[in-house]
C-alpha positions as CSV (number, residue, x, y, z in Angstrom):
1,M,203.1,-21.4,153.0
2,T,199.9,-23.1,151.9
3,T,198.3,-26.0,153.6
4,F,197.5,-28.7,151.3
5,V,196.0,-32.1,152.2
6,C,196.4,-34.6,149.2
7,D,194.5,-37.8,148.7
8,Q,197.0,-39.0,145.9
9,I,200.8,-38.8,145.4
10,I,202.1,-39.7,141.8
11,D,205.8,-40.1,141.7
12,F,207.2,-39.5,138.3
13,E,210.6,-40.1,137.3
14,A,211.4,-37.9,134.0
15,T,214.7,-39.7,133.1
16,N,212.2,-42.6,132.3
17,G,209.5,-40.6,130.9
18,Y,210.4,-37.3,129.3
19,E,208.7,-37.1,126.0
20,S,205.5,-35.4,125.2
21,Q,203.4,-38.5,125.2
22,D,204.9,-39.5,128.8
23,I,203.4,-36.2,130.0
24,E,200.1,-36.5,128.4
25,T,199.8,-39.9,129.8
26,L,200.5,-38.5,133.4
27,I,197.9,-35.8,132.5
28,I,195.3,-38.4,132.0
29,Q,196.4,-40.3,135.0
30,V,195.9,-37.0,137.1
31,G,192.5,-36.6,135.5
32,V,191.5,-40.2,136.4
33,L,192.5,-39.8,140.0
34,L,190.8,-36.3,140.2
35,A,187.6,-37.7,138.9
36,S,187.3,-40.6,141.5
37,P,184.7,-40.0,144.3
38,D,187.0,-40.3,146.9
39,S,189.9,-37.9,145.7
40,S,190.0,-34.3,146.1
41,R,193.8,-33.4,145.6
42,V,196.7,-34.7,143.8
43,V,200.4,-34.2,144.2
44,V,202.7,-35.2,141.3
45,L,206.4,-35.5,142.2
46,L,208.2,-35.1,139.0
47,R,211.7,-36.0,139.7
48,N,214.7,-34.9,137.2
49,A,212.3,-32.4,135.5
50,H,215.2,-31.0,133.6
51,Y,214.9,-34.1,131.4
52,L,211.6,-33.3,130.0
53,T,211.8,-32.2,126.2
54,S,210.4,-28.8,125.0
55,R,207.3,-30.2,123.8
56,A,206.7,-32.2,127.2
57,F,207.3,-28.7,129.0
58,S,204.9,-27.1,126.6
59,I,202.3,-29.4,127.4
60,L,202.9,-29.6,131.1
61,Y,202.8,-25.8,131.1
62,D,199.6,-25.6,129.4
63,Y,198.0,-28.1,131.8
64,I,199.0,-26.2,135.0
65,R,197.6,-23.0,133.6
66,S,194.3,-24.8,132.9
67,P,191.5,-24.2,135.6
68,I,191.1,-28.3,135.9
69,S,194.5,-28.4,137.5
70,A,193.5,-26.3,140.5
71,R,193.3,-29.5,142.7
72,C,196.8,-30.7,141.7
73,I,200.2,-29.7,142.8
74,F,203.1,-30.2,140.7
75,V,206.3,-30.3,142.6
76,L,209.3,-30.3,140.0
77,V,212.8,-31.5,141.2
78,S,215.8,-30.8,139.2
79,T,219.7,-30.4,139.5
80,D,219.7,-28.2,136.8
81,K,217.3,-25.3,136.9
82,S,218.6,-23.7,133.6
83,K,217.2,-26.5,131.6
84,I,213.6,-26.0,132.9
85,F,211.1,-24.4,130.3
86,P,211.6,-20.7,131.2
87,P,207.8,-19.9,130.9
88,L,207.2,-22.5,133.4
89,L,209.7,-21.2,135.9
90,N,208.0,-17.7,135.5
91,L,204.7,-19.6,136.7
92,V,206.0,-21.5,139.7
93,Q,207.6,-20.9,143.2
94,H,211.0,-21.7,143.6
95,Q,212.9,-23.3,146.7
96,Q,216.4,-24.7,146.5
97,A,217.7,-27.2,149.0
98,A,220.0,-25.8,151.8
């Protein structure tokens, strides 16, 4: 397990923001937080991730693969793993609740 101390946490509810423009806004918010002088790491809690559209998943996937996202951790929470964008699943670690 990797230790990760964060300066900011973003709680994002995908049932309310599941379109591509919502994810683009989230990415901009992450960028603003990472650009602030007192922030070195950001955690994004993405609840109900299975509600995201295919385009939103694609945008998120591209961002996570970019070097700029190295200081950000995305925690995807979902009750339906089968609806998560398959390339994104191949990129992330999986853990299931007991």
